[in-house]
C-alpha positions in Angstrom: 114.8 90.9 113.8 113.1 92.1 117.0 114.1 95.7 116.1 112.5 95.3 112.7 109.3 94.0 114.3 109.4 96.9 116.8 109.8 99.5 114.1 107.0 98.1 112.1 104.6 98.1 115.0 105.7 101.6 116.2 105.2 103.2 112.8 101.9 101.5 111.8 100.2 100.6 115.0 96.9 102.1 113.7 96.9 100.0 110.5 95.0 96.7 110.6 97.5 95.2 108.3 100.3 96.2 110.6 98.8 94.1 113.4 98.5 91.2 111.0 102.1 91.6 110.0 103.2 91.8 113.6 101.4 88.5 114.4 103.0 86.9 111.3 106.5 88.1 112.3 106.0 86.9 115.9 104.9 83.5 114.7 107.8 83.2 112.3 110.3 84.2 115.0 108.7 81.7 117.4 109.0 78.8 114.9 112.7 79.6 114.3 113.4 79.8 118.0 111.6 76.5 118.6 113.5 74.9 115.7 116.9 76.0 117.1 115.9 75.1 120.6 114.9 71.6 119.5 118.3 71.1 117.7 120.3 72.4 120.7 120.3 69.1 122.7 121.5 67.2 119.6 124.3 69.7 119.0 125.3 69.6 122.6 125.4 65.8 122.6 127.5 65.8 119.4 130.0 68.2 121.0 130.1 66.1 124.2 130.7 63.0 122.2 133.5 64.7 120.2 135.2 66.0 123.3 134.9 62.7 125.2 136.1 60.4 122.4 139.8 59.5 122.5 142.0 57.6 120.1 141.1 56.5 116.6 137.4 57.4 116.8 138.1 61.1 117.4 138.4 61.9 113.7 135.0 60.5 113.0 133.4 62.4 116.0 135.1 65.6 114.8 133.8 65.2 111.3 130.3 64.8 112.8 130.8 68.1 114.6 131.8 69.7 111.3 128.8 68.3 109.6 126.5 69.6 112.3 128.3 72.9 112.3 127.7 73.1 108.5 124.0 72.2 109.0 123.8 74.9 111.7 125.4 77.4 109.3 123.0 76.4 106.6 120.0 76.9 108.9 121.5 80.3 110.0 121.8 81.3 106.3 118.2 80.2 105.7 117.1 82.2 108.8 119.0 85.2 107.4 117.4 84.7 104.0 113.9 84.6 105.7 114.8 87.8 107.6 115.8 89.5 104.4 112.6 88.5 102.7 110.6 89.7 105.7 112.4 93.1 105.5 111.6 93.3 101.8 108.0 92.5 102.4 107.8 95.0 105.2 109.4 97.7 103.0 106.9 96.9 100.2 104.1 97.1 102.6 105.3 100.4 103.9 105.5 101.7 100.4 102.0 100.5 99.5 100.6 102.0 102.8 102.2 105.3 101.9 100.8 105.2 98.4 97.4 104.4 99.8 97.5 107.2 102.2 98.6 109.6 99.5 95.8 108.5 97.2 93.3 108.9 100.0 94.5 112.4 100.6 94.3 113.2 96.9 90.8 111.7 96.7 89.7 113.8 99.7 91.2 116.9 98.1 89.5 116.2 94.8 86.2 115.6 96.6 86.5 118.9 98.4 87.4 120.8 95.2 84.5 119.2 93.4 82.1 120.1 96.2 83.4 123.7 96.3 83.0 124.0 92.5 79.5 122.6 92.6 78.5 125.0 95.4 80.0 128.0 93.6 78.3 126.9 90.3 74.9 126.7 92.1 75.4 130.1 93.8 76.5 131.6 90.5 73.5 130.1 88.6 71.1 131.3 91.3 72.6 134.8 91.1 72.3 134.8 87.3 68.7 133.6 87.4 67.8 136.4 89.9 69.6 138.9 87.7 67.8 137.7 84.6 64.5 137.8 86.4 65.2 141.4 87.5 66.3 142.4 84.0 63.2 140.7 82.4 60.9 142.5 84.9 62.6 145.8 84.2 62.3 145.3 80.4 58.6 144.4 80.8 58.0 147.6 82.8 59.8 149.6 80.1 57.8 148.1 77.3 54.6 148.8 79.2 55.6 152.4 79.6 56.5 152.6 75.9 53.1 151.2 75.0 51.5 153.8 77.3 53.3 156.6 75.4 52.4 155.1 72.1 53.4 156.4 68.6 52.1 159.7 67.2 48.7 159.3 65.7 47.8 156.2 67.8 46.1 158.1 70.6 48.9 157.7 73.2 50.5 160.3 75.3 52.6 161.4 72.4 49.6 162.7 70.6 48.7 164.9 73.6 52.1 166.5 73.9 53.3 165.9 70.4 57.0 166.3 70.9 59.2 166.8 67.9 61.7 164.0 67.6 64.8 164.3 65.6 65.9 161.4 63.4 69.1 161.0 65.6 67.0 160.7 68.7 64.9 157.8 67.3 68.0 155.9 66.6 69.1 156.3 70.2 65.8 155.0 71.5 66.9 151.4 70.7 68.8 151.1 74.0 66.8 150.7 77.2 68.9 153.2 79.0 68.1 155.9 76.5 64.4 155.1 76.8 64.5 155.4 80.5 66.4 158.8 80.3 63.8 160.1 77.8 60.9 159.0 80.0 62.6 160.7 83.0 63.0 163.9 81.1 59.4 163.9 80.2 58.4 163.3 83.7 56.6 160.0 83.0 58.8 157.9 85.2 
């Protein structure tokens, strides 16, 4: 029993419940020790009486010894039963403590993963917002340049130079990249 108590305290000395369990085990063992110590003088007296008795009363004294021996065996069995229960409770406590530790580790990991995902999401959103702002500004500049050029007959730069557009070229002007290339070719950008 003392080895069980020692293994419990050695493995879980940092757990508050381990200290409580250690105190409970020590109290239990002390009660059992006191109980056996209190009964020892009675047992010794019965043995002395049985050994000292001669003649016809010897059978009665021996039967008293047998009764006390059976009582002692009963108490020992009860003590063993308590020890088994204590071991079962200790094993259950160990299992619960292990499960608790595992759950705490899982919770910590989940929290770290969640925090990492939030941080990456915020960074990604910030980068997307910056990109959208840059694209919007670029589009506004391109539209402003397009309005400067104007359409033929509206008095824009196209009226002054009057370039000849082919029908295929007008269809290509729908993409911003094509417009930028056209403006670069004309020297307007």
